[in-house]
C-alpha positions in Angstrom: 107.7 112.4 76.8 106.1 112.6 80.3 106.6 110.3 83.0 103.7 107.8 82.4 104.9 107.4 78.8 108.4 106.7 79.9 107.4 104.1 82.1 105.0 102.6 79.4 108.4 102.5 77.4 110.0 100.6 80.0 107.1 98.1 80.4 107.4 97.3 76.7 111.2 96.6 76.8 110.9 94.6 79.9 107.9 92.7 78.3 109.8 91.9 75.5 113.0 90.8 77.2 111.4 88.6 79.9 113.2 85.4 80.7 111.2 82.3 81.3 111.1 81.5 85.1 111.4 85.2 86.1 107.9 86.2 86.2 107.6 86.6 90.1 110.0 87.2 93.2 112.2 84.4 94.2 110.1 81.8 96.0 112.9 81.4 98.6 114.3 84.9 99.0 118.0 85.1 99.6 119.3 86.1 103.1 119.8 89.9 103.7 123.4 91.1 104.4 124.7 90.2 107.6 123.8 93.2 109.4 120.0 92.4 109.1 120.2 88.9 109.9 119.6 89.5 113.7 117.1 91.3 115.3 119.4 91.9 118.4 119.8 95.5 119.2 123.3 96.8 118.4 125.1 99.2 121.0 127.0 101.7 119.2 129.0 105.2 119.8 128.8 107.7 116.9 131.5 110.6 117.2 131.2 113.5 114.7 130.7 117.3 114.8 127.0 117.2 115.2 126.7 120.8 115.9 128.1 121.6 112.6 126.4 118.5 110.8 122.8 119.6 112.0 123.5 123.2 110.7 122.8 121.5 107.1 119.2 121.4 106.4 119.5 121.6 102.5 117.3 118.8 101.1 119.1 118.8 97.8 122.9 119.4 98.6 124.2 117.6 101.7 127.3 118.6 103.5 129.2 115.4 104.7 131.0 115.5 107.9 133.6 112.9 109.2 132.8 110.7 112.2 133.7 107.5 113.7 131.5 104.4 114.5 132.6 102.4 117.7 130.8 99.0 118.5 131.6 95.5 119.6 131.6 93.2 116.6 130.4 89.7 117.1 133.8 88.1 115.3 136.4 91.2 115.8 135.5 92.4 119.3 135.8 96.2 120.1 135.9 97.9 116.7 136.3 101.6 115.6 135.8 102.6 112.1 135.7 105.9 110.0 132.5 106.8 108.6 131.1 109.9 106.8 127.6 111.5 108.1 125.0 113.5 106.0 121.7 114.7 106.9 118.8 113.6 104.8 115.1 113.9 104.3 112.5 116.7 103.6 109.8 117.3 106.2 112.0 116.2 109.3 115.0 118.4 108.1 112.9 121.5 108.8 114.1 123.2 111.9 110.7 123.3 113.5 110.2 119.5 113.2 113.4 118.0 114.2 116.3 119.1 116.3 118.0 115.7 115.5 117.6 115.1 112.0 117.6 111.6 110.1 121.0 110.7 109.0 122.7 108.9 106.2 125.9 106.8 107.2 128.5 106.2 104.5 131.1 103.4 105.3 134.8 102.8 104.3 135.0 100.0 102.0 138.1 98.5 103.7 136.9 99.0 107.3 133.6 97.3 107.0 135.4 94.2 105.8 134.7 91.1 108.0 132.5 93.1 110.2 128.8 93.3 111.1 128.7 95.9 108.5 130.4 93.9 105.8 129.5 95.0 102.2 127.6 98.0 103.3 128.2 101.2 101.4 125.7 103.6 103.1 122.6 103.1 105.1 119.8 105.2 106.4 119.7 105.8 110.2 116.3 106.6 111.3 116.8 108.9 114.5 114.8 110.2 117.3 114.1 113.7 116.1 113.4 115.3 119.5 114.6 114.7 123.0 111.1 114.0 124.5 110.4 110.5 125.5 107.5 110.2 123.3 109.5 111.0 119.9 111.8 107.9 121.0 108.4 105.8 121.4 107.4 106.9 118.2 110.5 105.5 116.3 110.3 102.3 118.1 106.6 101.9 116.9 107.7 102.8 113.4 110.5 100.0 113.4 107.9 97.6 114.6 105.8 98.8 111.4 108.7 97.5 109.3 108.8 94.3 111.2 105.0 93.5 110.7 105.6 94.3 107.2 108.5 91.9 106.9 106.0 89.3 108.5 103.6 89.6 105.7 106.2 89.7 102.6 109.8 89.2 102.2 109.3 92.4 99.7 110.0 94.8 102.4 113.1 96.4 103.8 114.9 94.6 106.9 115.9 97.0 109.9 118.2 96.8 112.7 117.5 98.5 115.9 120.4 100.0 117.8 120.9 101.9 120.9 123.4 104.6 119.9 125.4 107.1 122.0 126.0 110.3 119.8 129.0 112.2 121.1 129.5 115.5 119.5 133.1 116.5 119.0 131.9 120.3 118.9 129.9 120.4 122.0 130.2 118.6 125.5 126.7 117.2 125.5 126.4 113.4 124.6 122.8 111.7 124.1 121.9 108.2 124.1 118.8 107.2 122.2 117.2 104.3 120.3 117.8 104.4 116.4 117.4 101.8 113.6 119.0 101.2 110.2 117.3 100.5 107.2 118.3 98.0 104.6 119.6 99.4 101.2 117.1 99.4 98.4 119.2 97.7 96.0 119.9 94.9 98.6 116.1 94.4 99.4 115.4 94.0 95.6 118.2 91.7 94.9 117.4 89.6 97.9 114.0 89.1 96.2 115.5 88.3 92.8 115.0 91.7 91.3 116.4 95.1 90.7 115.3 98.4 91.6 113.2 100.7 89.3 113.5 104.4 90.1 111.1 105.4 87.4 107.9 107.9 88.1 104.9 107.8 86.2 103.4 104.2 87.2 100.0 103.4 87.8 98.4 100.9 89.9 97.6 98.7 86.8 101.3 98.3 86.2 101.9 96.6 89.7 101.2 93.0 90.5 97.7 92.7 91.5 98.1 90.5 94.6 101.1 92.7 95.8 99.7 96.1 95.4 96.6 95.0 97.3 98.8 93.9 100.0 100.7 97.0 100.1 97.4 99.2 100.0 95.8 97.1 102.8 98.9 97.3 105.1 99.0 100.8 104.6 95.4 101.2 105.5 96.1 98.9 108.5 98.7 101.3 109.8 96.7 104.3 108.8 99.4 105.8 106.4 98.3 108.0 103.5 101.6 109.3 102.7 102.5 107.3 99.7 102.3 107.3 95.9 103.1 104.8 93.3 102.9 107.5 90.6 105.4 109.7 92.4 107.4 106.7 94.1 106.8 108.6 97.2 107.6 106.4 100.1 107.3 103.6 97.6 110.1 101.6 96.0 109.4 99.5 92.9 111.1 95.9 92.1 111.5 94.7 88.7 112.0 90.8 88.7 111.4 90.5 84.9 107.7 89.7 84.9 106.0 91.0 81.8 103.8 94.1 82.3 104.3 93.8 86.2 106.2 95.5 88.9 106.3 95.0 92.6 105.8 98.0 94.9 107.5 98.1 98.3 106.3 100.7 101.0 108.6 102.3 103.6 108.8 105.4 106.0 105.8 105.2 108.2 106.2 108.1 110.5 103.2 109.7 109.2 101.0 106.7 109.8 98.3 106.6 112.3 99.7 103.7 114.2 103.0 105.7 114.8 101.0 109.0 115.3 104.1 111.4 115.3 103.2 114.7 116.7 104.1 116.6 113.5 102.2 114.3 111.4 99.3 115.5 109.4 97.3 114.4 106.2 97.6 116.0 102.8 95.1 118.7 102.9 93.4 117.3 99.6 92.5 114.3 101.3 89.2 114.0 103.2 90.5 113.4 106.6 91.8 115.7 109.2 94.0 113.3 111.4 96.4 110.7 110.5 94.7 108.5 113.2 91.7 108.2 110.5 92.2 105.4 108.2 91.7 106.1 104.4 92.3 103.3 101.7 94.3 104.8 98.9 94.9 101.7 96.9 93.3 100.7 93.4 89.5 100.7 93.2 88.4 97.1 94.1 85.3 95.2 94.7 85.4 93.3 98.2 85.4 90.0 96.5 88.7 90.9 94.8 90.4 91.6 98.0 89.1 88.6 99.9 92.5 86.7 99.5 94.1 89.9 100.9 91.9 90.0 103.8 92.4 86.2 104.6 96.1 86.7 104.6 96.0 89.5 107.1 93.6 87.5 109.2 96.1 84.4 109.2 98.9 86.6 110.3 97.2 88.5 113.1 99.0 86.9 115.6 102.5 87.2 114.1 101.5 91.1 113.4 100.6 91.5 117.2 103.7 89.4 118.4 106.0 92.2 117.0 105.3 94.3 120.1 105.9 91.6 122.6 109.1 92.0 124.4 110.1 94.7 122.0 113.0 96.5 123.6 112.3 100.0 124.9 108.5 99.9 124.1 106.5 101.3 127.3 103.2 99.5 128.0 101.2 102.5 127.4 102.5 102.7 123.9 102.0 99.0 123.3 98.5 99.3 124.4 98.0 102.2 122.3 99.2 100.6 119.2 97.3 97.5 120.1 93.9 99.4 120.1 94.7 100.8 116.8 95.3 97.6 115.2 92.4 96.2 116.9 90.2 98.9 114.9 91.5 97.2 111.5 91.0 93.8 112.4 87.4 94.2 113.9 86.6 95.9 110.7 87.9 93.2 108.3 86.0 90.4 110.2 83.2 91.5 108.4 84.2 92.2 104.9 81.0 94.2 104.1 81.9 96.6 106.8 85.6 96.9 105.2 83.8 97.4 101.6 82.8 100.8 102.9 86.5 101.8 103.2 87.1 100.9 99.4 84.8 103.4 98.1 87.2 106.4 98.2 89.5 105.5 95.4 86.5 104.4 93.4 85.3 108.1 93.1 85.6 109.8 89.8 
């Protein structure tokens, strides 16, 4: 049975067992876990044998390393707890891409009790990739993309920015850089009254129409083509018990034109040469079908731009660069007929 048929089977089971009143995400989503309720940046010290850790570039089997996390907890004051670190990712694990790779931080169940990290089992930590300032600015822009997404829909991952001092135990050179934690997938789904469905083979028609339109338009706004519902690539699918429909959630935006990472390039099969060039990759739609989505983005324009205001660490030139890129999108959707031209790509045979 192929992936598409497996998902179709799942759809039939869900459709048959739908509970009345569970046909859409929670109207009043629950609060995120304690760590993600605040937007205030954390100040952390992370100690580990980073030299040994970063030798691990295996995308399939991680080699855990012990470490310690030090921070000032808002309830307990100065706190030190044991953690386990693993490298993670695919493209950014390549030695030619990043010398400081993305991390997975695994927490001790007892140590986190009552702290800001209460109930956290493990979290992705997005790191700065390379030492040059441009890379840290890219990270801050990507964290801002998550916040823009939060402004549009609760069906999105929360983030928590941190200023991290990395102290290697096997070398003498410490470094301090911005990083951010990403909310756990299951916690995000639970907060929205659903559960995670890690099943490949889904199609646009399996997704709740308004939500896939929002996701597709958001990806177009930030210039991200690096996603797939079918392969659940940089997409998570939330099952809220709706007969026949699932809710897609986008994440991982370093390949977007808005971030503009130096290593990012579009898939060679796409008809664009730069990630800065927008390409609509959502379902085939007529412009009239997308008018409610366009109106939603227009109504949230100020909230989207406000994400950059007073964002810690972002430099004025990067704010201007990002603002200009967003201006291009909002200028385009001012005249729906102009945006209609962008909708042609997914409608091609």
